[in-house]
C-alpha positions in Angstrom: 0.0 0.0 0.0 1.4 3.4 -1.0 2.4 5.8 1.8 0.4 9.1 1.9 2.2 12.4 1.5 0.8 15.7 3.1 2.8 18.9 3.0 1.0 22.2 4.1 3.0 25.4 4.5 3.4 26.3 8.1 1.8 23.1 9.5 3.2 20.0 11.2 1.3 16.9 12.1 -1.3 17.2 9.4 -4.1 14.8 10.4 -6.4 15.5 7.4 -7.0 17.9 4.5 -9.7 18.5 2.0 -9.4 20.5 -1.2 -12.5 21.5 -3.1 -12.8 23.3 -6.5 -15.5 23.5 -9.2 -16.1 25.2 -12.5 -18.8 27.4 -10.9 -17.2 28.2 -7.6 -15.7 31.7 -7.1 -12.6 30.2 -5.4 -11.0 26.9 -4.6 -11.1 26.1 -0.9 -9.2 24.0 1.5 -9.6 22.7 5.0 -6.7 21.4 7.1 -6.5 19.8 10.5 -3.0 19.9 12.0 -1.4 19.3 15.4 0.5 22.7 15.2 0.9 25.7 12.9 2.8 28.9 12.6 0.2 30.4 10.2 -1.9 33.5 10.7 -4.8 35.0 8.9 -3.8 36.2 5.4 -0.7 34.0 5.2 0.1 32.3 1.9 -0.2 28.5 1.8 0.6 25.8 -0.6 -0.7 22.3 -0.2 1.3 19.5 -1.9 -0.2 16.1 -1.4 -0.8 12.6 -2.7 1.6 9.7 -2.2 5.3 9.6 -1.4 5.9 8.3 -4.9 3.3 10.5 -6.7 2.2 13.8 -5.3 1.3 17.3 -6.7 0.3 20.8 -5.7 -3.4 20.6 -5.0 -3.9 24.2 -3.7 -2.4 27.6 -3.4 -4.0 30.4 -1.5 -4.5 32.2 1.8 -5.6 31.6 5.4 -9.1 32.8 6.0 -9.9 31.3 9.5 -8.1 29.4 12.3 -9.8 27.5 15.0 -8.1 25.8 18.0 -10.0 22.8 19.1 -9.8 21.4 22.7 -9.2 19.0 24.3 -7.4 17.5 21.3 -5.4 20.8 20.8 -5.8 20.6 17.0 -5.8 23.5 14.6 -8.6 23.7 12.1 -7.5 26.0 9.2 -9.7 27.3 6.4 -8.2 28.6 3.2 -9.3 30.2 -0.1 -7.4 30.7 -3.3 -6.3 34.1 -4.8 -9.7 34.9 -6.3 -10.9 35.5 -2.8 -9.4 39.0 -3.2 -12.0 39.8 -5.9 -14.8 38.1 -3.9 -14.0 40.2 -0.8 -13.3 43.5 -2.5 -16.5 45.5 -2.5 -16.2 48.2 -5.1 -17.6 51.4 -3.6 -16.5 54.8 -4.7 -15.5 57.3 -2.0 -17.4 59.8 -4.0 -20.8 58.6 -5.3 -20.5 61.2 -8.1 -17.3 59.6 -9.4 -17.7 55.8 -9.6 -15.4 53.5 -11.5 -16.1 54.4 -15.2 -14.8 53.2 -18.5 -15.7 53.8 -22.2 -14.9 51.9 -25.4 -13.1 49.2 -23.6 -12.4 45.6 -24.6 -14.1 43.1 -22.2 -10.8 41.3 -21.3 -9.1 44.7 -20.6 -12.0 45.7 -18.3 -11.7 42.4 -16.4 -7.9 42.9 -16.0 -8.4 46.4 -14.6 -11.0 45.4 -12.1 -9.0 42.4 -10.9 -5.9 44.7 -10.5 -8.0 46.9 -8.1 -8.4 43.8 -5.9 -4.7 43.1 -6.0 -4.8 40.4 -8.6 -2.0 41.5 -11.0 -1.1 38.2 -12.7 -3.8 37.9 -15.4 -4.2 36.1 -18.6 -7.1 36.3 -21.1 -8.4 35.0 -24.4 -9.3 37.7 -26.9 -13.1 38.3 -26.6 -13.9 40.5 -29.7 -16.3 42.4 -27.4 -15.9 46.2 -26.8 -18.2 47.6 -24.1 -19.6 51.1 -23.6 -18.9 52.2 -27.2 -21.4 55.1 -27.1 -21.5 56.2 -23.5 -19.3 55.5 -20.4 -20.3 52.5 -18.2 -20.2 52.9 -14.4 -19.4 50.2 -11.8 -20.2 50.7 -8.1 -21.7 49.0 -5.1 -20.7 45.4 -6.1 -18.0 43.0 -5.4 -15.3 42.9 -8.1 -15.8 39.1 -8.6 -19.6 39.5 -9.0 -19.2 42.1 -11.7 -16.4 40.2 -13.5 -18.7 37.1 -13.3 -21.5 39.2 -14.8 -19.3 40.1 -17.7 -18.3 36.5 -18.2 -21.9 35.5 -18.3 -22.6 38.0 -21.1 -19.8 36.4 -23.2 -20.2 32.8 -22.0 -16.6 33.1 -20.7 -15.0 31.5 -17.7 -13.1 33.3 -14.8 -10.9 31.4 -12.3 -7.5 31.6 -10.5 -4.9 28.8 -10.7 -2.8 27.5 -7.9 -0.1 30.0 -8.6 -2.5 32.9 -8.1 -2.8 33.9 -11.8 -6.4 34.8 -12.9 -7.6 33.6 -16.2 -10.6 34.8 -18.3 -11.1 32.3 -21.1 -13.5 30.7 -23.6 -13.9 27.5 -21.6 -17.2 25.8 -21.7 -18.2 23.4 -18.9 -18.1 20.4 -21.1 -15.7 18.7 -23.5 -14.6 21.0 -26.3 -12.8 20.4 -29.6 -9.1 20.1 -29.0 -9.4 18.9 -25.4 -7.0 16.1 -24.6 -7.6 13.5 -21.8 -5.1 13.4 -19.0 -6.0 9.8 -18.0 -8.5 6.9 -18.0 -10.7 5.9 -15.1 -11.6 2.2 -15.1 -14.0 0.1 -13.0 -11.3 -1.0 -10.6 -10.5 2.7 -9.7 -14.2 3.4 -8.9 -15.5 3.4 -5.3 -18.9 4.8 -6.3 -20.5 5.7 -9.6 -23.5 7.7 -10.8 -24.5 8.6 -14.4 -27.4 11.0 -15.2 -28.6 13.3 -18.0 -31.4 15.8 -18.1 -32.8 19.0 -19.7 -32.6 20.9 -16.4 -30.0 23.4 -17.6 -31.1 23.4 -21.2 -32.2 26.8 -22.6 -33.2 27.1 -26.2 -34.2 30.8 -26.1 -32.0 33.6 -25.0 -33.0 37.3 -24.7 -30.4 40.0 -24.2 -31.3 43.5 -23.0 -28.7 46.3 -23.6 -28.9 50.1 -23.4 -32.2 51.8 -24.4 -33.4 50.5 -27.8 -30.8 47.6 -27.8 -32.1 44.1 -27.5 -31.7 40.7 -29.1 -33.3 37.3 -29.2 -31.8 34.0 -30.3 -33.9 30.8 -30.2 -34.2 27.4 -31.9 -36.2 24.3 -31.5 -34.6 21.6 -29.4 -34.7 17.9 -30.3 -35.0 17.2 -26.6 -38.2 19.3 -26.1 -41.7 19.1 -27.6 -42.4 21.2 -30.6 -42.8 24.9 -29.8 -41.5 24.3 -26.3 -39.0 27.0 -25.2 -37.0 27.3 -22.0 -35.7 30.9 -21.8 -32.7 32.7 -20.3 -32.2 36.4 -20.0 -29.1 38.6 -20.0 -29.6 42.1 -18.8 -26.7 44.5 -19.4 -27.9 48.1 -19.8 -25.0 50.5 -19.9 -22.6 47.7 -20.9 -24.0 46.5 -24.2 -24.8 49.5 -26.3 -24.5 48.2 -29.9 -26.9 45.9 -31.7 -24.0 43.7 -32.9 -22.9 43.0 -29.3 -26.4 42.2 -28.2 -26.8 39.8 -31.2 -23.4 38.1 -30.4 -24.2 37.7 -26.7 -27.5 36.1 -27.5 -25.9 33.7 -30.0 -23.0 32.8 -27.6 -25.3 32.0 -24.7 -27.7 30.0 -26.9 -24.7 27.9 -28.1 -23.6 27.4 -24.5 -27.0 26.5 -23.1 -28.9 24.7 -25.8 -27.8 21.2 -24.8 -28.6 18.4 -22.4 -26.5 18.2 -19.2 -24.7 14.9 -19.0 -23.3 14.3 -15.5 -21.1 11.6 -14.1 -20.2 11.5 -10.3 -17.4 9.3 -9.3 -15.5 8.6 -6.1 -12.1 7.0 -7.0 -8.9 5.9 -5.3 -7.1 9.2 -4.7 -5.3 10.7 -7.6 -3.4 14.1 -7.1 -3.3 14.7 -10.9 -7.1 15.2 -11.3 -8.1 18.9 -11.3 -11.0 21.1 -12.5 -10.8 22.1 -16.2 -9.0 18.9 -17.2 -10.6 16.2 -19.4 -10.5 12.5 -18.3 -11.7 9.3 -20.0 -14.2 7.0 -18.3 -14.1 3.4 -19.3 -17.4 1.8 -18.1 -18.9 -0.2 -20.9 -21.7 -1.7 -18.9 -23.5 1.7 -18.7 -24.6 3.1 -22.1 -23.2 6.6 -22.7 -20.8 6.5 -19.8 -17.7 5.4 -21.6 -16.4 8.7 -23.1 -14.2 11.7 -22.5 -15.5 14.0 -19.7 -14.8 17.5 -18.5 -13.8 17.7 -14.8 -16.5 20.1 -13.6 -15.8 19.6 -9.9 -13.2 17.9 -7.7 -12.6 17.1 -4.0 -9.4 15.6 -2.7 -9.8 14.2 0.8 -6.8 12.8 2.7 -7.0 11.4 6.3 -5.9 8.5 8.5 -8.5 6.4 6.6 -6.8 7.0 3.3 -7.1 9.2 0.2 -10.1 9.5 -2.1 -10.9 11.8 -4.9 -14.5 12.8 -5.7 -15.2 14.0 -9.3 -18.2 15.7 -10.9 -17.8 15.2 -14.7 -19.7 16.8 -17.5 -19.8 16.2 -21.3 
């Protein structure tokens, strides 16, 4: 049996750790129980774990809370990754007459400038081809920086996240397998401790309406092979002051229809712990006894849990 490996910055006697991340979560989070620690609130932490023969960095971030538990005298430590800066930064102007304002600005540039205010300077983005506030300045105030950046991402069907090194990324990454994705490994029956396969139309939307500035609006819809004739499930994107050209409204409607007009295929697995599995990877599932399960899947969510009982990895997969 392989020997477990647990290395947490500033901690000794690590009894257990859990690292959780998902495509839709604002931040990756971690929870550590240790016999002793030199950490304090705000300290930077790296978690490297797995097996002595095979381990990897599972998490990089900051201490958010420390609890001391008696009578065991154990330290319970809660951590979040670098995106917590944007989550915690509430953008509020000291002068309500002069809020954060930009005009004729590319979407990816706007995201970078907002994240920089929250102290996230390492930033990478795909080109979006969207320019906001072409005709009139847009204003941002009384919102968290993450919430507003997520709002921009929802308009474009783009994805915002921070990696373990603290770099923020704003990319065209759909929450399912895309052309060009390469699987990092295969999960077979003998790896699986539990298995669930499901598909539904819960998240399907075959009609998208976009509201922009006054007089700017767009609709994109199509019939779905998974719904009865003339059956529409709608989604709305409201972005007045941000979308102020008809072309942008049309594109936003088309992008979101392409994102949403599909069934949700989900596979939940608990497997023998593997430190290489992470959100935004693609893995292959080999389970021929369940129709539709054997395929390439996008890692939508992951939880690594290491304790005295052993190491397991829980995966939520989408395709």
